[in-house]
C-alpha positions in Angstrom: 0.0 0.0 0.0 1.5 3.3 -1.0 1.8 6.4 1.3 -1.1 8.3 -0.4 -3.5 5.4 0.2 -2.5 5.1 3.9 -3.2 8.7 4.4 -6.7 8.4 2.8 -7.6 5.3 4.8 -6.3 7.0 8.1 -8.4 10.1 7.3 -11.5 8.0 6.6 -11.1 6.1 9.9 -10.6 9.3 11.9 -13.7 10.8 10.3 -15.8 7.7 11.1 -14.6 7.7 14.7 -15.5 11.4 15.1 -18.9 10.9 13.6 -19.4 7.9 15.9 -18.3 9.8 18.9 -20.5 12.8 17.9 -23.5 10.5 17.6 -22.8 9.0 21.0 -22.6 12.4 22.6 -25.8 13.6 21.0 -27.6 10.4 22.1 -26.4 10.9 25.7 -27.4 14.6 25.6 -30.8 13.8 24.2 -31.3 11.0 26.8 -30.3 13.5 29.6 -32.6 16.1 28.2 -35.5 13.7 27.9 -34.9 12.6 31.5 -35.0 16.3 32.6 -38.1 17.1 30.6 -40.0 14.3 32.3 -39.7 16.1 35.6 -41.9 19.0 36.5 -40.4 22.5 36.8 -40.6 22.4 40.6 -39.0 19.0 40.8 -36.1 20.2 38.6 -35.7 23.4 40.7 -35.6 21.4 43.9 -33.1 18.9 42.6 -30.8 21.6 41.0 -31.0 23.8 44.1 -30.4 20.8 46.4 -33.0 21.6 49.0 -36.7 21.8 49.6 -37.9 25.3 50.7 -40.9 25.0 53.1 -43.0 28.0 53.9 -45.0 28.2 57.1 -46.6 30.5 59.6 -45.6 29.5 63.2 -47.6 30.2 66.4 -50.0 27.3 65.4 -49.2 24.4 67.7 -49.1 21.5 67.4 -48.8 22.0 63.6 -46.0 24.6 63.6 -44.5 26.6 66.4 -41.1 28.1 67.4 -38.8 26.2 69.8 -37.7 29.3 71.7 -35.2 27.3 73.6 -33.2 26.3 70.5 -30.3 28.5 69.5 -31.7 29.2 66.1 -35.4 29.5 67.2 -36.2 26.4 65.1 -39.7 25.9 63.8 -41.0 22.5 65.0 -44.3 20.6 64.9 -46.2 17.8 63.2 -46.2 19.6 59.8 -42.4 20.0 60.0 -42.1 16.2 60.7 -44.2 15.5 57.6 -42.1 17.9 55.5 -38.9 16.1 56.6 -40.3 12.9 55.2 -41.2 14.7 51.9 -37.7 16.1 51.7 -36.2 12.6 52.4 -38.2 11.1 49.6 -37.0 13.9 47.3 -33.4 13.2 48.4 -32.7 16.7 49.7 -32.5 18.6 53.0 -35.2 21.0 54.1 -35.1 24.7 54.7 -37.9 26.4 56.6 -39.1 30.0 56.0 -41.4 31.4 58.7 -43.7 34.3 57.7 -47.2 35.7 58.3 -50.0 33.5 57.0 -51.2 36.3 54.7 -47.8 36.2 53.0 -47.6 32.4 53.0 -49.8 31.4 50.1 -48.7 34.3 47.9 -45.2 33.0 48.4 -46.2 29.7 46.8 -47.7 31.3 43.7 -44.7 33.6 43.4 -42.3 30.7 43.6 -40.6 32.0 46.8 -41.2 28.7 48.6 -41.7 25.2 47.1 -44.6 24.1 49.4 -46.6 25.7 52.2 -47.8 24.0 55.4 -49.2 25.0 58.8 -52.9 24.0 59.1 -53.4 25.2 55.5 -56.9 24.5 54.1 -57.9 24.3 50.4 -60.8 26.6 49.5 -62.4 27.1 46.0 -60.7 30.5 45.8 -57.3 29.2 46.7 -57.6 26.2 44.3 -57.9 28.6 41.4 -54.3 29.8 42.1 -52.5 26.7 43.4 -52.6 23.0 43.8 -53.3 21.1 47.0 -52.3 17.7 48.3 -54.7 15.1 49.7 -56.3 16.2 53.0 -55.2 15.2 56.5 -56.2 15.8 60.2 -59.9 16.9 59.9 -61.1 18.9 62.9 -63.6 21.6 64.0 -63.5 25.4 64.2 -64.1 26.6 67.8 -64.8 29.8 69.5 -62.2 30.8 72.2 -63.6 33.3 74.7 -62.8 34.7 78.1 -63.9 32.2 80.8 -66.4 34.7 82.2 -68.2 34.7 78.8 -68.1 30.9 78.3 -71.8 30.4 79.0 -72.9 33.7 77.5 -72.2 32.7 74.0 -74.1 29.5 73.2 -75.4 30.1 69.6 -74.4 32.2 66.6 -77.3 34.6 67.5 -75.5 35.4 70.8 -72.6 36.8 68.7 -74.6 39.6 67.2 -72.9 42.9 67.8 -69.7 41.2 69.0 -66.2 41.5 67.8 -64.5 38.3 66.6 -60.9 37.9 65.8 -59.0 35.4 63.7 -55.6 35.0 62.0 -55.7 37.1 58.8 -56.3 35.4 55.5 -57.2 32.0 57.1 -60.4 29.9 56.9 -61.0 30.9 60.5 -61.2 34.5 59.4 -63.6 33.5 56.7 -65.7 31.7 59.3 -65.8 34.8 61.5 -66.9 36.9 58.6 -69.9 34.7 58.0 -71.3 35.3 61.5 -74.3 37.5 61.0 -74.3 40.8 62.9 -70.7 40.3 64.2 -67.6 42.3 63.3 -64.7 40.2 62.1 -61.1 41.4 62.6 -58.1 39.7 61.0 -54.9 39.7 63.2 -51.3 39.0 62.1 -51.0 35.8 64.3 -52.9 33.7 66.7 -50.8 34.8 69.7 -51.7 38.4 68.8 -55.4 37.5 68.7 -55.2 35.8 72.1 -53.5 38.9 73.6 -56.3 41.1 72.1 -58.9 38.8 73.6 -57.4 38.8 77.1 -57.2 42.6 76.9 -60.9 42.8 76.2 -60.5 44.2 72.6 -62.1 41.0 71.2 -65.1 39.1 72.4 -63.9 35.8 70.9 -61.5 34.1 68.5 -62.3 31.6 65.8 -59.6 29.0 66.1 -59.0 25.4 65.0 -60.1 22.9 67.7 -56.7 21.1 68.1 -54.9 24.5 68.2 -57.3 26.1 70.7 -56.6 23.4 73.3 -52.9 24.4 73.3 -53.9 28.0 74.4 -56.2 26.8 77.1 -53.5 25.0 79.1 -51.6 28.1 80.3 -54.4 30.6 79.9 -56.9 29.6 82.7 -58.8 32.8 82.1 -59.9 31.5 78.7 -62.4 28.8 77.7 -64.2 27.3 74.6 -67.8 28.4 74.1 -70.5 26.0 72.9 -71.1 27.9 69.7 -71.3 25.7 66.6 -70.3 27.3 63.3 -72.1 26.3 60.1 -70.0 24.1 57.8 -66.9 24.7 60.0 -65.1 21.4 59.3 -61.4 22.1 59.0 -58.9 20.0 57.1 -55.3 20.5 56.3 -53.3 20.1 53.1 -50.0 21.0 51.5 -50.1 23.9 49.0 -47.8 24.1 45.9 -47.8 25.5 42.4 -50.0 23.9 39.8 -48.5 21.5 37.2 -46.1 19.6 39.5 -47.8 16.2 39.6 -44.5 14.3 40.4 -43.9 16.4 43.5 -47.6 16.2 44.4 -47.5 12.4 44.2 -44.6 12.2 46.6 -46.4 14.5 49.1 -49.6 12.4 48.8 -47.7 9.2 49.3 -46.3 10.6 52.6 -49.8 11.8 53.7 -51.3 8.4 52.9 -48.6 6.6 54.8 -48.8 8.8 57.9 -52.6 8.7 57.9 -52.9 4.9 57.6 -50.1 4.3 60.2 -51.7 6.6 62.7 -48.5 8.8 62.7 -50.5 12.1 62.5 -52.3 11.2 65.7 -49.1 10.3 67.4 -47.6 13.7 66.3 -50.6 15.6 67.6 -50.1 14.0 71.0 -46.3 14.5 70.9 -46.2 18.1 69.8 -49.2 19.1 72.0 -47.2 17.8 74.9 -44.0 19.6 73.8 -45.9 22.9 73.2 -47.4 22.7 76.6 -44.1 21.9 78.3 -42.3 24.8 76.6 -45.1 27.2 77.3 -44.7 26.4 81.0 -41.0 27.3 81.1 
């Protein structure tokens, strides 16, 4: 074989190798792109960022409350335990952002947090703007009053002309607003509403049943009235942006698991006890 023929054959071989390598890279790239495109935008964001950002509004034991004894004022509660499980299934650590409830849901739609928890209830209006997980921990809305008024308020009619408080932008506020003849006031937090009640600026507070019990333990001047609110069943869910079904499935799997195993009930007992113990110190 002459020198010219060797050069031609060598060139052909190199070209074929380059084409083959190029095809291989393209295939890998396409495969990687296809894998990424199969994930929702939220899933990709969480994986690329390397953490799950959880938004909540503390002051709502046993769901979420601040451990004032911890150096970093850590937010704890049953919803935080659930979110840890969600983060574990996603394979990332969890970061918690604590804010007012009125800012919480808008932070979901704005993409400032990945999910929102803390006794969050889905409503027809909220469902227009965001997606919600399956429901968990059904309970009742209650009326927290000064003990001296416990037997004064027995029916909704007894609340005519009275001032009712609730945490702003919550389903409790919506319940208070439906009481005919009463004035509803939205407060920044449940502790703020309790203080206003004790100071006589409110006649009662609409509060979730399991939460109200926490505030009764170390406030012996408060009590629950017998008032029954119409359609005041309260359920909780996790809120997130729409169109992220893969993340939603993971959340629902965790909720199903914790509901069927009775873990939610165990957490209610555990964090109710912890909240009471810390409030007494």
